C-alpha positions, 0 to 999 in steps of 0.5 A, a space after each residue: 385575136 389578131 392576124 398575128 396571134 392566128 398565125 402563131 397558134 397555127 404554127 404551134 399546131 403545125 409544129 406539134 404535127 411535125 414533131 409527131 411525124 418526124 422525131 423518130 428515124 428509121 434504120 437501114 432495115 426500115 425499123 424505127 429508131 430513136 430515144 423516144 422510140 426506145 423509152 416509150 414507143 417500143 413498150 407501147 408497141 409490145 402492149 399493142 401486140 400483147 393485146 392483139 396476139 396473146 389476148 386475141 383482140 385484134 390490132 384495132 382494139 389493141 390500139 384503142 385500149 393502149 391509147 385509153 391507158 396512155 390518155 388516163 396516165 397524162 389525164 392529170 397533166 392535161 387537167 392541170 393545163 386546163 386548170 391554169 387556163 380556166 383560172 386566167 379566163 375566169 379572172 379575165 371574165 371578172 375583169 371585163 368591167 375594167 378591160 372592156 372599155 380599154 379594149 374598145 379604145 384600142 379598137 377605135 384608136 385614131 392615131 398610133 398615140 392613141 393605140 399605143 397608150 390604150 395598149 399600155 393601159 391594157 397591159 398595166 391592168 392585167 399586171 396589176 390585177 395578176 392576169 397572165 397575157 399568155 392565158 396561164 398555160 404553162 409549157 411544162 405540162 405540155 412538154 411532159 405529155 408530147 413524148 407519150 403522144 409521140 410514142 403512141 403515134 409511132 406505136 400505132 404506125 410502126 407496130 409489126 402486125 398492124 400491116 394487113 390488119 383491119 378493124 371493123 372492116 377498115 384496113 389499118 395500114 391505109 387512110 380511111 375517110 371515115 376515121 378522118 371524118 369522125 375524128 374531125 367531128 369529135 375535135 370540132 365538138 371539143 373545140 366548140 365546148 371551149 367557147 361555152 361560158 366564155 365572154 363575148 370578146 373571148 369567143 370572138 378571139 377563139 372562133 378562128 381556132 375552133 375550125 383551124 384545129 380540127 381541120 389540121 388534124 383531119 388533114 393529118 389523119 387522112 394522110 396517115 394510116 387508119 391505125 394512126 387515125 384511130 389513135 386520133 379518134 380515141 384522143 378526141 373522145 378524151 379531149 371532150 371528156 377532159 374539156 366537160 370536166 373543166 366546164 362543169 367541175 373545174 371552172 365553177 370552182 374556180 369561179 367562186 375562188 376568183 370571186 372571193 380573191 377579188 372581194 378581198 382585193 377588188 379589181 384595180 384600174 391601171 395607175 399612171 394612165 390618164 382617162 383621155 388620149 394624148 395626155 400620156 402617162 404621168 411620167 410624160 406624154 407618149 410621142 405621137 408616131 402617127 405618120 404625117 399626111 402627104 399634105 403636111 409633107 408637101 407643106 414642110 418641103 415647101 418651107 424648106 425649099 423657101 428657106 433655101 432660096 432665101 439663103 441663096 439670096 
């Protein structure tokens, strides 16, 4: 994964955390307001109060139960998202005999021309074999889940009665190092599970996110009340469950499906590309945009100066 892609991934995660923490406002009395709160957050807050007060379960258990209910409701969306990403990952793994040599040439390119040609060949190979450069992760499942995550986040933070309550001796209205560490461990396990069964090339690209995501969630949990960290903790368990379903149920089926698809239509090498660098595509060579060396520039300047002197004479 390039430095640019790492920053983009980190930015997406940071944007999600900012969205969770900033899209509900407060009125003059300090009460939460906003469309997400009115449509989803308030009903969840009422449900938390119902479990905590009417059923006598306490606010900690109430937050856990409501989080479980919400995560079960949106689990199909998460699995849909995982299914799309796993499908593209399996196709990518099946295509490695074709893609690996191109990726090697991209790494070993000596000039901008070679790098550009290899990059174009790689994209052509993906396009001709139906591979999605973005991994097949559509925006719709994520966008649908975000309001539920946001509403539950605010319900765990703003529900009256949580302040002054505790769960297993942990005050829910102040930060908890124990819950922060447990949350980080769960999301680290979930991130590590994403590396199981992927190719070596993909594993190298994904390793940075294995640590980045849990660390950011730990920072966010530590700077939030324990009631919010408890919500993240339960979410970590569901993330692991979703990942295990993807690994042991979804991916084996997709692996067979991809094998059948490529058996009918074998992987194709990109057309219109020469096997050697510098030859360019069939429609003409690619211009070498490698910056000239300082020696070449000096020689060029000398030639121009000599020409000027001859013209004066």
